[in-house]
C-alpha positions, 0 to 999 in steps of 0.5 A: 341078565344071563339066561342061566342066572335068570333060570336059577332065580326063577327056580329058587323063587318057585322051589326054594332050593339052590345048590352050593354052586348056585349059591356061590355064583349068586354071591359073586353077582354085582351090579344089575345081576345083584339087583335081580337077586334082590328083586327075587328075594323081595318077591318071595318075601311079598308072596309068603309074608306080605307087606307087613314089617314086624317091630321087635323092641330090644331091651339090652339089660346088661353089658357084663359078659363072661365071654372073650369073643375077639369081635365084640366090645362087650368082651370080658377083657375090655376094661374101657367099657362102663359096665351096667346091669338093670334091675328087674323093676327097670327091665319091667318098666322098659318093657311096659314103656315099649308095650304102651308105645305099641310094640307087641314083641319084646327082645331081652338081650344081654351079654352072658351074665351069670349074675342073673340066675335062671330064677331071676330071669324066669320070674321076670319073664312071667311078670312081663307075660302076665302084665303086658301081653307081649311075645318075648324073645331072649338073646342071652347066649349059652345056657344049660338045657335045663335053663332053656327049659325053665325060661320056656316054661316061664313063657319065653316064645323065642330064643336068638342064638346066632351061630356066627360062622359055620366054620368050626375052626374060625368059630373056635378062634373068634370065640375062645373056649367055645365050639360050634358043635356046642352052639349047634347042640344048643340050637337043637335043644331050643327046637326040642323045647318048643322055642321059635329058634333064631340063628344067624351069622356075620359077614366079613369076619377075618378069615371068612371065605365065600365058601364059608358063607355058602355053608352059613346059608345052607346051615340056616336052611338045614336048621329051618330057623324061624329067625335069622340075624344076618349082619356085617362084621364091624370092628370095635377099637377095643378088641383084638380085631380093631384094625380088621376091615368091616364087612361089605354091605353088598355081600350082607345084602346078597347073603340076606337075599339068598337066605330069603329065597331058601327060607320063605317064611323065616323072619329076617331082620334089617339089622342095626349094623347095616344101618350103621354101615350106610344110612340107607342100609336098613331100607335096602335090606327091607327091599332085599328080603328082610321083614323085621326091624328091631328098634332099641328101647334100652333106657337112655342111661344105659343104651350108649354102654351096650357097645358091641360095635362102634356107631350103633344108635338110632337112625336120624330122626328116630327120636325115642324109637316111637311106634309112630315114627316106624309107621311113617318110615315103613309107609315111605317104602310102601310097607306097613307095620304089623300088629300082633306077636309076629309068630311064624305062620306058614302058608299051610297054616302050620304054626310052631312045633307039633310033637316036638318037631317042626315041619321041614322048610 
């Protein structure tokens, strides 16, 4: 390994800082040099987060969406998709099943569906928190600041709102009618309201450059997010990007690993998308800095219709996404499943938000 690369990795492990030029160089690594990057990221993960993998059970309760994003199978103009909405009692029942199975953290995810009012969602969150004693993450897309406040007051702990790309022009082109500026404003609102904030980006979007990926990583560092969902772009046949090539697993792993070097305490999922590209993708992500897995516990009648990209589904042998299955899977790579809510806890004992502000990364 070149001395310069070794020095860069050692410094990143110790200081969690990299220049734009250094990030660019790390994104260009291949072969043994890329493996050295993954090992450095795994070292940072182990030192700051230990060997535990946090499981977050996803319940995808609606695939209706008012947005028309060029990359997503749930886009408004996809007339081939069978649409569904789960009733609040169904959502609560799915959450109860997850808690009974052993999950301490629930993710409520949907398209941007105005059929669920903020009162509906707040009431549902309150019932889940009161009855099930779980952490609740929301992934509902764009909402007003008042809506975010209401949902936080109802008990929501986290909000995942991926920035998708740090390139404003690319963002606007891929997400018609929206702007990166507005998305970043919403992420700031979420921070001010006391959420544990999640952002993240896609790798391999048509029109994306390596320089854009550098900006993505530095944006996550600047935002000091508690979560970062980083996954490959996978083209959907019923979208305008149907013929575009998929993102690279290797580039996804490099972005993930560099993000881990810069954000030692942030929860980084090994996404379903990496497992879709390669059956070994999830394990590889967990060995390159990831520390979270998000099993899909959407009820069977609906799961197949949450079709954001093709090939989604549970890994072979996963069965009903049982907690015990994941315990065996993690043990096979020398890791163990975490027990508890999975809130961020920094080395100095700092947890969450103080006086409306988080400490810098």
